[in-house]
N, CA, C and O atoms as CSV, one atom per row, in Angstrom:
chain,resi,resn,atom,element,x,y,z
A,1,MET,N,N,105.133,124.068,126.890
A,1,MET,CA,C,106.161,123.465,126.059
A,1,MET,C,C,105.645,123.468,124.610
A,1,MET,O,O,104.527,123.023,124.352
A,2,PRO,N,N,106.450,123.966,123.674
A,2,PRO,CA,C,106.019,123.964,122.267
A,2,PRO,C,C,105.776,122.545,121.754
A,2,PRO,O,O,106.409,121.592,122.210
A,3,ALA,N,N,104.851,122.418,120.802
A,3,ALA,CA,C,104.469,121.095,120.294
A,3,ALA,C,C,105.669,120.325,119.745
A,3,ALA,O,O,105.782,119.123,119.984
A,4,ALA,N,N,106.557,120.982,119.021
A,4,ALA,CA,C,107.717,120.296,118.433
A,4,ALA,C,C,108.617,119.725,119.528
A,4,ALA,O,O,109.120,118.609,119.404
A,5,THR,N,N,108.816,120.488,120.592
A,5,THR,CA,C,109.641,120.023,121.714
A,5,THR,C,C,108.966,118.851,122.420
A,5,THR,O,O,109.603,117.855,122.763
A,6,ARG,N,N,107.657,119.000,122.628
A,6,ARG,CA,C,106.896,117.942,123.301
A,6,ARG,C,C,106.930,116.655,122.478
A,6,ARG,O,O,107.102,115.574,123.039
A,7,ASN,N,N,106.770,116.754,121.155
A,7,ASN,CA,C,106.804,115.570,120.283
A,7,ASN,C,C,108.174,114.918,120.308
A,7,ASN,O,O,108.264,113.691,120.331
A,8,LYS,N,N,109.242,115.700,120.304
A,8,LYS,CA,C,110.600,115.150,120.346
A,8,LYS,C,C,110.830,114.444,121.687
A,8,LYS,O,O,111.432,113.371,121.736
A,9,TYR,N,N,110.348,115.053,122.767
A,9,TYR,CA,C,110.470,114.445,124.092
A,9,TYR,C,C,109.736,113.106,124.112
A,9,TYR,O,O,110.275,112.106,124.586
A,10,MET,N,N,108.509,113.086,123.597
A,10,MET,CA,C,107.704,111.863,123.585
A,10,MET,C,C,108.370,110.798,122.725
A,10,MET,O,O,108.400,109.625,123.097
A,11,GLU,N,N,108.898,111.200,121.586
A,11,GLU,CA,C,109.574,110.246,120.695
A,11,GLU,C,C,110.757,109.593,121.412
A,11,GLU,O,O,110.945,108.379,121.335
A,12,THR,N,N,111.546,110.402,122.106
A,12,THR,CA,C,112.695,109.884,122.855
A,12,THR,C,C,112.224,108.975,123.992
A,12,THR,O,O,112.809,107.916,124.220
A,13,ALA,N,N,111.175,109.381,124.703
A,13,ALA,CA,C,110.647,108.575,125.807
A,13,ALA,C,C,110.197,107.209,125.308
A,13,ALA,O,O,110.461,106.194,125.954
A,14,VAL,N,N,109.523,107.176,124.169
A,14,VAL,CA,C,109.034,105.912,123.610
A,14,VAL,C,C,110.201,105.035,123.167
A,14,VAL,O,O,110.204,103.830,123.418
A,15,GLN,N,N,111.193,105.638,122.508
A,15,GLN,CA,C,112.323,104.864,121.986
A,15,GLN,C,C,113.189,104.273,123.093
A,15,GLN,O,O,113.832,103.245,122.884
A,16,THR,N,N,113.217,104.897,124.254
A,16,THR,CA,C,114.083,104.418,125.338
A,16,THR,C,C,113.311,103.656,126.417
A,16,THR,O,O,113.907,103.223,127.403
A,17,ALA,N,N,112.017,103.486,126.253
A,17,ALA,CA,C,111.183,102.836,127.266
A,17,ALA,C,C,111.342,101.323,127.231
A,17,ALA,O,O,111.592,100.727,126.183
A,18,THR,N,N,111.190,100.721,128.404
A,18,THR,CA,C,111.135,99.259,128.499
A,18,THR,C,C,109.754,98.815,128.003
A,18,THR,O,O,108.849,99.643,127.900
A,19,PRO,N,N,109.576,97.524,127.694
A,19,PRO,CA,C,108.239,97.056,127.305
A,19,PRO,C,C,107.183,97.369,128.375
A,19,PRO,O,O,106.044,97.700,128.045
A,20,GLN,N,N,107.563,97.264,129.653
A,20,GLN,CA,C,106.618,97.558,130.738
A,20,GLN,C,C,106.244,99.046,130.729
A,20,GLN,O,O,105.081,99.401,130.924
A,21,GLN,N,N,107.239,99.908,130.502
A,21,GLN,CA,C,106.971,101.347,130.453
A,21,GLN,C,C,106.083,101.691,129.255
A,21,GLN,O,O,105.196,102.538,129.359
A,22,LEU,N,N,106.322,101.036,128.123
A,22,LEU,CA,C,105.487,101.272,126.937
A,22,LEU,C,C,104.039,100.888,127.211
A,22,LEU,O,O,103.114,101.602,126.825
A,23,LEU,N,N,103.853,99.762,127.876
A,23,LEU,CA,C,102.509,99.302,128.210
A,23,LEU,C,C,101.796,100.341,129.091
A,23,LEU,O,O,100.624,100.649,128.876
A,24,ILE,N,N,102.507,100.864,130.063
A,24,ILE,CA,C,101.930,101.865,130.963
A,24,ILE,C,C,101.651,103.168,130.204
A,24,ILE,O,O,100.634,103.818,130.445
A,25,MET,N,N,102.548,103.551,129.288
A,25,MET,CA,C,102.305,104.744,128.471
A,25,MET,C,C,101.052,104.562,127.608
A,25,MET,O,O,100.254,105.487,127.452
A,26,LEU,N,N,100.894,103.373,127.058
A,26,LEU,CA,C,99.710,103.110,126.238
A,26,LEU,C,C,98.434,103.141,127.073
A,26,LEU,O,O,97.431,103.716,126.652
A,27,VAL,N,N,98.468,102.531,128.242
A,27,VAL,CA,C,97.258,102.544,129.071
A,27,VAL,C,C,96.947,103.978,129.511
A,27,VAL,O,O,95.780,104.347,129.640
A,28,ASP,N,N,97.988,104.787,129.740
A,28,ASP,CA,C,97.767,106.203,130.043
A,28,ASP,C,C,97.028,106.887,128.889
A,28,ASP,O,O,96.116,107.684,129.106
A,29,GLY,N,N,97.437,106.562,127.664
A,29,GLY,CA,C,96.761,107.122,126.496
A,29,GLY,C,C,95.310,106.683,126.430
A,29,GLY,O,O,94.426,107.497,126.162
A,30,ALA,N,N,95.056,105.400,126.675
A,30,ALA,CA,C,93.680,104.881,126.648
A,30,ALA,C,C,92.833,105.581,127.718
A,30,ALA,O,O,91.672,105.914,127.478
A,31,ILE,N,N,93.416,105.797,128.886
A,31,ILE,CA,C,92.713,106.491,129.972
A,31,ILE,C,C,92.394,107.929,129.555
A,31,ILE,O,O,91.274,108.406,129.742
A,32,ARG,N,N,93.383,108.605,128.994
A,32,ARG,CA,C,93.194,109.997,128.555
A,32,ARG,C,C,92.099,110.091,127.490
A,32,ARG,O,O,91.234,110.964,127.560
A,33,PHE,N,N,92.139,109.187,126.500
A,33,PHE,CA,C,91.138,109.214,125.427
A,33,PHE,C,C,89.751,108.851,125.951
A,33,PHE,O,O,88.747,109.412,125.513
A,34,CYS,N,N,89.705,107.917,126.884
A,34,CYS,CA,C,88.430,107.515,127.480
A,34,CYS,C,C,87.820,108.707,128.226
A,34,CYS,O,O,86.631,108.991,128.083
A,35,ARG,N,N,88.631,109.390,129.010
A,35,ARG,CA,C,88.150,110.575,129.743
A,35,ARG,C,C,87.663,111.647,128.769
A,35,ARG,O,O,86.618,112.259,128.990
A,36,ALA,N,N,88.420,111.873,127.691
A,36,ALA,CA,C,88.033,112.883,126.699
A,36,ALA,C,C,86.732,112.479,126.002
A,36,ALA,O,O,85.898,113.336,125.705
A,37,GLY,N,N,86.555,111.191,125.740
A,37,GLY,CA,C,85.321,110.706,125.134
A,37,GLY,C,C,84.130,110.911,126.061
A,37,GLY,O,O,83.053,111.312,125.619
A,38,ILE,N,N,84.325,110.638,127.333
A,38,ILE,CA,C,83.268,110.856,128.332
A,38,ILE,C,C,82.893,112.336,128.362
A,38,ILE,O,O,81.714,112.689,128.378
A,39,GLU,N,N,83.900,113.185,128.370
A,39,GLU,CA,C,83.655,114.630,128.391
A,39,GLU,C,C,82.920,115.068,127.119
A,39,GLU,O,O,82.020,115.905,127.181
A,40,GLY,N,N,83.298,114.508,125.976
A,40,GLY,CA,C,82.617,114.823,124.719
A,40,GLY,C,C,81.145,114.444,124.766
A,40,GLY,O,O,80.291,115.189,124.284
A,41,ILE,N,N,80.847,113.282,125.350
A,41,ILE,CA,C,79.448,112.854,125.480
A,41,ILE,C,C,78.705,113.829,126.404
A,41,ILE,O,O,77.590,114.251,126.097
A,42,LYS,N,N,79.324,114.179,127.526
A,42,LYS,CA,C,78.681,115.092,128.477
A,42,LYS,C,C,78.394,116.452,127.834
A,42,LYS,O,O,77.390,117.092,128.147
A,43,GLN,N,N,79.277,116.886,126.937
A,43,GLN,CA,C,79.131,118.188,126.277
A,43,GLN,C,C,78.310,118.090,124.988
A,43,GLN,O,O,78.121,119.088,124.292
A,44,ALA,N,N,77.822,116.883,124.672
A,44,ALA,CA,C,77.074,116.635,123.430
A,44,ALA,C,C,77.891,116.982,122.190
A,44,ALA,O,O,77.352,117.422,121.174
A,45,GLN,N,N,79.208,116.774,122.295
A,45,GLN,CA,C,80.101,116.962,121.151
A,45,GLN,C,C,80.365,115.571,120.569
A,45,GLN,O,O,81.411,114.964,120.798
A,46,TRP,N,N,79.380,115.092,119.809
A,46,TRP,CA,C,79.357,113.693,119.369
A,46,TRP,C,C,80.559,113.308,118.527
A,46,TRP,O,O,81.118,112.226,118.706
A,47,GLU,N,N,80.967,114.179,117.607
A,47,GLU,CA,C,82.097,113.838,116.738
A,47,GLU,C,C,83.387,113.696,117.540
A,47,GLU,O,O,84.161,112.762,117.330
A,48,ASP,N,N,83.608,114.628,118.457
A,48,ASP,CA,C,84.806,114.562,119.297
A,48,ASP,C,C,84.752,113.335,120.207
A,48,ASP,O,O,85.749,112.632,120.372
A,49,ALA,N,N,83.579,113.085,120.795
A,49,ALA,CA,C,83.425,111.905,121.659
A,49,ALA,C,C,83.746,110.641,120.874
A,49,ALA,O,O,84.465,109.769,121.362
A,50,ASN,N,N,83.217,110.542,119.663
A,50,ASN,CA,C,83.478,109.379,118.817
A,50,ASN,C,C,84.973,109.228,118.542
A,50,ASN,O,O,85.524,108.136,118.678
A,51,THR,N,N,85.623,110.313,118.157
A,51,THR,CA,C,87.063,110.276,117.844
A,51,THR,C,C,87.860,109.778,119.049
A,51,THR,O,O,88.734,108.922,118.911
A,52,GLN,N,N,87.556,110.318,120.228
A,52,GLN,CA,C,88.304,109.954,121.436
A,52,GLN,C,C,88.054,108.504,121.849
A,52,GLN,O,O,88.987,107.789,122.213
A,53,LEU,N,N,86.801,108.075,121.791
A,53,LEU,CA,C,86.484,106.692,122.169
A,53,LEU,C,C,87.114,105.697,121.196
A,53,LEU,O,O,87.569,104.630,121.608
A,54,VAL,N,N,87.141,106.038,119.916
A,54,VAL,CA,C,87.778,105.155,118.928
A,54,VAL,C,C,89.288,105.078,119.179
A,54,VAL,O,O,89.885,104.015,119.007
A,55,LYS,N,N,89.903,106.180,119.579
A,55,LYS,CA,C,91.336,106.155,119.918
A,55,LYS,C,C,91.585,105.206,121.098
A,55,LYS,O,O,92.544,104.434,121.091
A,56,ALA,N,N,90.714,105.274,122.106
A,56,ALA,CA,C,90.848,104.363,123.253
A,56,ALA,C,C,90.687,102.919,122.793
A,56,ALA,O,O,91.441,102.043,123.217
A,57,GLN,N,N,89.701,102.667,121.922
A,57,GLN,CA,C,89.487,101.313,121.393
A,57,GLN,C,C,90.712,100.827,120.624
A,57,GLN,O,O,91.091,99.661,120.735
A,58,ASN,N,N,91.326,101.703,119.855
A,58,ASN,CA,C,92.502,101.307,119.073
A,58,ASN,C,C,93.641,100.851,119.978
A,58,ASN,O,O,94.331,99.878,119.675
A,59,ILE,N,N,93.834,101.554,121.082
A,59,ILE,CA,C,94.889,101.155,122.023
A,59,ILE,C,C,94.539,99.809,122.654
A,59,ILE,O,O,95.398,98.935,122.770
A,60,ILE,N,N,93.291,99.644,123.059
A,60,ILE,CA,C,92.865,98.379,123.674
A,60,ILE,C,C,92.993,97.234,122.670
A,60,ILE,O,O,93.377,96.122,123.034
A,61,SER,N,N,92.672,97.508,121.417
A,61,SER,CA,C,92.850,96.481,120.371
A,61,SER,C,C,94.320,96.126,120.213
A,61,SER,O,O,94.657,94.966,119.976
A,62,GLU,N,N,95.185,97.101,120.340
A,62,GLU,CA,C,96.631,96.847,120.259
A,62,GLU,C,C,97.067,95.941,121.411
A,62,GLU,O,O,97.901,95.056,121.218
A,63,PHE,N,N,96.513,96.152,122.604
A,63,PHE,CA,C,96.807,95.258,123.725
A,63,PHE,C,C,96.440,93.820,123.352
A,63,PHE,O,O,97.207,92.892,123.609
A,64,ALA,N,N,95.277,93.644,122.752
A,64,ALA,CA,C,94.802,92.305,122.382
A,64,ALA,C,C,95.712,91.677,121.329
A,64,ALA,O,O,96.045,90.495,121.415
A,65,ILE,N,N,96.109,92.464,120.342
A,65,ILE,CA,C,96.941,91.955,119.245
A,65,ILE,C,C,98.301,91.500,119.750
A,65,ILE,O,O,98.842,90.499,119.279
A,66,THR,N,N,98.855,92.237,120.713
A,66,THR,CA,C,100.222,91.960,121.166
A,66,THR,C,C,100.300,91.001,122.351
A,66,THR,O,O,101.383,90.758,122.883
A,67,LEU,N,N,99.157,90.456,122.765
A,67,LEU,CA,C,99.165,89.485,123.866
A,67,LEU,C,C,100.021,88.271,123.521
A,67,LEU,O,O,99.984,87.767,122.399
A,68,ASP,N,N,100.781,87.819,124.488
A,68,ASP,CA,C,101.537,86.583,124.335
A,68,ASP,C,C,100.566,85.438,124.595
A,68,ASP,O,O,100.237,85.143,125.744
A,69,ARG,N,N,100.113,84.801,123.532
A,69,ARG,CA,C,99.064,83.773,123.634
A,69,ARG,C,C,99.535,82.527,124.383
A,69,ARG,O,O,98.715,81.687,124.756
A,70,ASP,N,N,100.830,82.399,124.605
A,70,ASP,CA,C,101.345,81.240,125.327
A,70,ASP,C,C,101.207,81.405,126.847
A,70,ASP,O,O,101.349,80.440,127.597
A,71,GLN,N,N,100.933,82.619,127.283
A,71,GLN,CA,C,100.775,82.862,128.720
A,71,GLN,C,C,99.379,82.435,129.166
A,71,GLN,O,O,98.400,82.644,128.450
A,72,ALA,N,N,99.299,81.849,130.331
A,72,ALA,CA,C,98.024,81.328,130.840
A,72,ALA,C,C,96.964,82.419,130.963
A,72,ALA,O,O,95.779,82.162,130.750
A,73,ILE,N,N,97.382,83.622,131.300
A,73,ILE,CA,C,96.426,84.706,131.533
A,73,ILE,C,C,95.915,85.336,130.233
A,73,ILE,O,O,94.972,86.126,130.260
A,74,ALA,N,N,96.524,84.996,129.107
A,74,ALA,CA,C,96.191,85.644,127.829
A,74,ALA,C,C,94.712,85.537,127.476
A,74,ALA,O,O,94.119,86.517,127.026
A,75,THR,N,N,94.108,84.374,127.668
A,75,THR,CA,C,92.695,84.190,127.330
A,75,THR,C,C,91.820,85.126,128.154
A,75,THR,O,O,90.897,85.746,127.627
A,76,ASN,N,N,92.113,85.227,129.448
A,76,ASN,CA,C,91.339,86.124,130.311
A,76,ASN,C,C,91.514,87.580,129.904
A,76,ASN,O,O,90.545,88.338,129.857
A,77,LEU,N,N,92.750,87.968,129.612
A,77,LEU,CA,C,92.999,89.344,129.195
A,77,LEU,C,C,92.316,89.645,127.865
A,77,LEU,O,O,91.746,90.722,127.687
A,78,LEU,N,N,92.372,88.702,126.940
A,78,LEU,CA,C,91.720,88.896,125.653
A,78,LEU,C,C,90.223,89.133,125.837
A,78,LEU,O,O,89.651,90.028,125.215
A,79,GLN,N,N,89.599,88.337,126.683
A,79,GLN,CA,C,88.166,88.516,126.957
A,79,GLN,C,C,87.899,89.877,127.595
A,79,GLN,O,O,86.900,90.527,127.289
A,80,LEU,N,N,88.784,90.297,128.469
A,80,LEU,CA,C,88.646,91.596,129.120
A,80,LEU,C,C,88.753,92.730,128.091
A,80,LEU,O,O,87.941,93.655,128.097
A,81,TYR,N,N,89.746,92.654,127.220
A,81,TYR,CA,C,89.924,93.687,126.194
A,81,TYR,C,C,88.725,93.732,125.251
A,81,TYR,O,O,88.274,94.812,124.868
A,82,GLU,N,N,88.209,92.563,124.878
A,82,GLU,CA,C,87.029,92.517,124.016
A,82,GLU,C,C,85.836,93.161,124.712
A,82,GLU,O,O,85.049,93.866,124.081
A,83,TYR,N,N,85.706,92.921,125.997
A,83,TYR,CA,C,84.625,93.527,126.776
A,83,TYR,C,C,84.789,95.055,126.819
A,83,TYR,O,O,83.821,95.795,126.640
A,84,PHE,N,N,86.022,95.515,127.058
A,84,PHE,CA,C,86.274,96.959,127.072
A,84,PHE,C,C,85.822,97.588,125.754
A,84,PHE,O,O,85.114,98.595,125.744
A,85,ASN,N,N,86.244,96.979,124.644
A,85,ASN,CA,C,85.881,97.546,123.349
A,85,ASN,C,C,84.372,97.494,123.123
A,85,ASN,O,O,83.801,98.435,122.572
A,86,TYR,N,N,83.723,96.413,123.536
A,86,TYR,CA,C,82.267,96.310,123.430
A,86,TYR,C,C,81.598,97.455,124.194
A,86,TYR,O,O,80.687,98.103,123.677
A,87,ARG,N,N,82.052,97.700,125.422
A,87,ARG,CA,C,81.453,98.750,126.247
A,87,ARG,C,C,81.709,100.142,125.656
A,87,ARG,O,O,80.843,101.014,125.730
A,88,LEU,N,N,82.889,100.352,125.073
A,88,LEU,CA,C,83.172,101.651,124.451
A,88,LEU,C,C,82.291,101.863,123.220
A,88,LEU,O,O,81.843,102.980,122.963
A,89,VAL,N,N,82.043,100.804,122.464
A,89,VAL,CA,C,81.128,100.894,121.321
A,89,VAL,C,C,79.730,101.240,121.831
A,89,VAL,O,O,79.048,102.079,121.243
A,90,GLN,N,N,79.301,100.601,122.916
A,90,GLN,CA,C,77.990,100.893,123.492
A,90,GLN,C,C,77.892,102.369,123.917
A,90,GLN,O,O,76.883,103.028,123.668
A,91,ALA,N,N,78.946,102.870,124.556
A,91,ALA,CA,C,78.968,104.280,124.971
A,91,ALA,C,C,78.824,105.186,123.752
A,91,ALA,O,O,78.097,106.180,123.777
A,92,ASN,N,N,79.531,104.823,122.690
A,92,ASN,CA,C,79.537,105.626,121.470
A,92,ASN,C,C,78.177,105.582,120.767
A,92,ASN,O,O,77.654,106.622,120.365
A,93,ILE,N,N,77.616,104.412,120.623
A,93,ILE,CA,C,76.336,104.257,119.920
A,93,ILE,C,C,75.208,104.948,120.688
A,93,ILE,O,O,74.391,105.656,120.098
A,94,HIS,N,N,75.169,104.740,121.998
A,94,HIS,CA,C,74.056,105.233,122.806
A,94,HIS,C,C,74.329,106.608,123.418
A,94,HIS,O,O,73.488,107.160,124.128
A,95,LYS,N,N,75.511,107.151,123.134
A,95,LYS,CA,C,75.912,108.455,123.688
A,95,LYS,C,C,75.693,108.467,125.202
A,95,LYS,O,O,75.090,109.382,125.762
A,96,SER,N,N,76.205,107.420,125.835
A,96,SER,CA,C,76.045,107.208,127.272
A,96,SER,C,C,77.424,107.156,127.931
A,96,SER,O,O,78.314,106.442,127.468
A,97,VAL,N,N,77.595,107.916,129.012
A,97,VAL,CA,C,78.899,107.921,129.692
A,97,VAL,C,C,79.112,106.680,130.557
A,97,VAL,O,O,80.255,106.308,130.820
A,98,GLU,N,N,78.041,106.038,131.001
A,98,GLU,CA,C,78.167,104.920,131.949
A,98,GLU,C,C,79.079,103.798,131.437
A,98,GLU,O,O,79.964,103.373,132.180
A,99,PRO,N,N,78.909,103.298,130.207
A,99,PRO,CA,C,79.811,102.215,129.764
A,99,PRO,C,C,81.272,102.677,129.671
A,99,PRO,O,O,82.185,101.915,129.989
A,100,ALA,N,N,81.487,103.903,129.243
A,100,ALA,CA,C,82.857,104.420,129.127
A,100,ALA,C,C,83.465,104.631,130.516
A,100,ALA,O,O,84.655,104.392,130.720
A,101,GLU,N,N,82.647,105.076,131.465
A,101,GLU,CA,C,83.148,105.247,132.831
A,101,GLU,C,C,83.516,103.897,133.454
A,101,GLU,O,O,84.467,103.803,134.231
A,102,GLU,N,N,82.761,102.865,133.108
A,102,GLU,CA,C,83.091,101.521,133.590
A,102,GLU,C,C,84.466,101.095,133.060
A,102,GLU,O,O,85.303,100.598,133.813
A,103,VAL,N,N,84.684,101.295,131.772
A,103,VAL,CA,C,85.972,100.937,131.158
A,103,VAL,C,C,87.088,101.774,131.781
A,103,VAL,O,O,88.161,101.252,132.081
A,104,LEU,N,N,86.841,103.051,131.975
A,104,LEU,CA,C,87.840,103.929,132.587
A,104,LEU,C,C,88.240,103.389,133.959
A,104,LEU,O,O,89.427,103.331,134.282
A,105,HIS,N,N,87.269,103.000,134.752
A,105,HIS,CA,C,87.534,102.439,136.080
A,105,HIS,C,C,88.452,101.214,135.970
A,105,HIS,O,O,89.425,101.093,136.714
A,106,TYR,N,N,88.133,100.310,135.037
A,106,TYR,CA,C,88.953,99.106,134.860
A,106,TYR,C,C,90.355,99.446,134.353
A,106,TYR,O,O,91.336,98.839,134.782
A,107,LEU,N,N,90.448,100.414,133.443
A,107,LEU,CA,C,91.762,100.805,132.920
A,107,LEU,C,C,92.639,101.372,134.038
A,107,LEU,O,O,93.839,101.101,134.084
A,108,LEU,N,N,92.048,102.149,134.928
A,108,LEU,CA,C,92.818,102.701,136.051
A,108,LEU,C,C,93.316,101.582,136.967
A,108,LEU,O,O,94.450,101.626,137.444
A,109,GLU,N,N,92.472,100.585,137.211
A,109,GLU,CA,C,92.891,99.435,138.023
A,109,GLU,C,C,93.991,98.636,137.323
A,109,GLU,O,O,94.969,98.223,137.947
A,110,LEU,N,N,93.815,98.427,136.021
A,110,LEU,CA,C,94.794,97.673,135.239
A,110,LEU,C,C,96.144,98.377,135.250
A,110,LEU,O,O,97.190,97.739,135.367
A,111,LYS,N,N,96.107,99.705,135.128
A,111,LYS,CA,C,97.355,100.479,135.159
A,111,LYS,C,C,98.094,100.242,136.470
A,111,LYS,O,O,99.303,100.008,136.464
A,112,GLU,N,N,97.379,100.301,137.600
A,112,GLU,CA,C,98.011,100.078,138.900
A,112,GLU,C,C,98.609,98.671,138.984
A,112,GLU,O,O,99.701,98.486,139.521
A,113,THR,N,N,97.893,97.695,138.453
A,113,THR,CA,C,98.393,96.315,138.443
A,113,THR,C,C,99.673,96.229,137.621
A,113,THR,O,O,100.644,95.601,138.044
A,114,TRP,N,N,99.679,96.856,136.449
A,114,TRP,CA,C,100.856,96.803,135.585
A,114,TRP,C,C,102.042,97.550,136.189
A,114,TRP,O,O,103.190,97.143,136.010
A,115,ILE,N,N,101.770,98.639,136.904
A,115,ILE,CA,C,102.859,99.359,137.574
A,115,ILE,C,C,103.498,98.444,138.622
A,115,ILE,O,O,104.723,98.368,138.717
A,116,GLN,N,N,102.668,97.752,139.406
A,116,GLN,CA,C,103.193,96.821,140.411
A,116,GLN,C,C,103.968,95.679,139.754
A,116,GLN,O,O,105.029,95.286,140.238
A,117,ALA,N,N,103.435,95.147,138.649
A,117,ALA,CA,C,104.120,94.059,137.932
A,117,ALA,C,C,105.461,94.537,137.386
A,117,ALA,O,O,106.446,93.800,137.429
A,118,ALA,N,N,105.505,95.778,136.868
A,118,ALA,CA,C,106.755,96.322,136.337
A,118,ALA,C,C,107.790,96.464,137.448
A,118,ALA,O,O,108.974,96.201,137.237
A,119,LYS,N,N,107.339,96.884,138.639
A,119,LYS,CA,C,108.257,97.000,139.784
A,119,LYS,C,C,108.807,95.633,140.157
A,119,LYS,O,O,109.998,95.493,140.437
A,120,LEU,N,N,107.937,94.620,140.161
A,120,LEU,CA,C,108.385,93.266,140.483
A,120,LEU,C,C,109.369,92.747,139.440
A,120,LEU,O,O,110.365,92.109,139.781
A,121,ALA,N,N,109.090,93.019,138.178
A,121,ALA,CA,C,109.967,92.561,137.094
A,121,ALA,C,C,111.334,93.231,137.166
A,121,ALA,O,O,112.344,92.635,136.789
A,122,ALA,N,N,111.364,94.473,137.652
A,122,ALA,CA,C,112.619,95.222,137.723
A,122,ALA,C,C,113.411,94.913,138.985
A,122,ALA,O,O,114.598,95.230,139.066
A,123,ALA,N,N,112.765,94.298,139.970
A,123,ALA,CA,C,113.439,94.009,141.241
A,123,ALA,C,C,114.500,92.935,141.049
A,123,ALA,O,O,114.307,91.999,140.274
A,124,PRO,N,N,115.618,93.068,141.752
A,124,PRO,CA,C,116.639,92.019,141.647
A,124,PRO,C,C,116.109,90.710,142.232
A,124,PRO,O,O,115.311,90.726,143.169
A,125,PRO,N,N,116.547,89.592,141.688
A,125,PRO,CA,C,116.079,88.303,142.220
A,125,PRO,C,C,116.569,88.120,143.644
A,125,PRO,O,O,117.634,88.625,144.001
A,126,PRO,N,N,115.815,87.410,144.455
A,126,PRO,CA,C,116.247,87.181,145.843
A,126,PRO,C,C,117.545,86.366,145.871
A,126,PRO,O,O,117.786,85.512,145.017
A,127,VAL,N,N,118.349,86.649,146.854
A,127,VAL,CA,C,119.633,85.942,147.005
A,127,VAL,C,C,119.335,84.548,147.577
A,127,VAL,O,O,118.645,84.409,148.586
A,128,GLN,N,N,119.868,83.533,146.910
A,128,GLN,CA,C,119.658,82.154,147.369
A,128,GLN,C,C,120.691,81.819,148.441
A,128,GLN,O,O,121.868,82.161,148.328
A,129,SER,N,N,120.228,81.158,149.454
A,129,SER,CA,C,121.118,80.727,150.525
A,129,SER,C,C,121.972,79.559,150.037
A,129,SER,O,O,121.493,78.688,149.311
A,130,SER,N,N,123.220,79.552,150.435
A,130,SER,CA,C,124.107,78.451,149.986
A,130,SER,C,C,124.195,77.344,151.045
A,130,SER,O,O,125.042,76.455,150.952
A,131,HIS,N,N,123.321,77.404,152.041
A,131,HIS,CA,C,123.302,76.344,153.051
A,131,HIS,C,C,122.688,75.086,152.448
A,131,HIS,O,O,121.714,75.181,151.700
A,132,GLY,N,N,123.209,73.964,152.740
A,132,GLY,CA,C,122.598,72.810,152.167
A,132,GLY,C,C,123.068,71.585,152.729
A,132,GLY,O,O,122.624,70.511,152.325
C-alpha cells in the first residue's frame, strides 16, 4: 500500500475510533516501537534503538498524562507507566534488551486487558428482571 494511502487510512481510523480503540492503537504503537528498539539494540544500531525506545516512552507518557486521576486505579497505573519509562531508559542507557523485553511483556498483557475491558464496555447492559 502506498504511503499516502496508508496515512489517509490511518488518519480515518484514528478520527473514527472510540476512546477504547484509540488506547489499543496507541499500545500497539508502543509495542511496535519497543520491539524495534530491542531489535536496534541487538543489531548495535544505537541511534535507531534510541529513537524507537523514546517513541515507546512518549506513548507511555501520554498514557500517564491522560489518566483519569479520579479513578481508583489511576495511582497504580501511573506507577506502572513510570516504571515502564524507567526500564526503557535503563535499556537505552545500558544498551540492554532485558529491560525493554520486560516492558514489552507488560505492554502485551496490558493490551489484552484493555481489549477485554473494551469488549465489556461495548456489551449491552444486562436486562433487569421486573419481578418484585
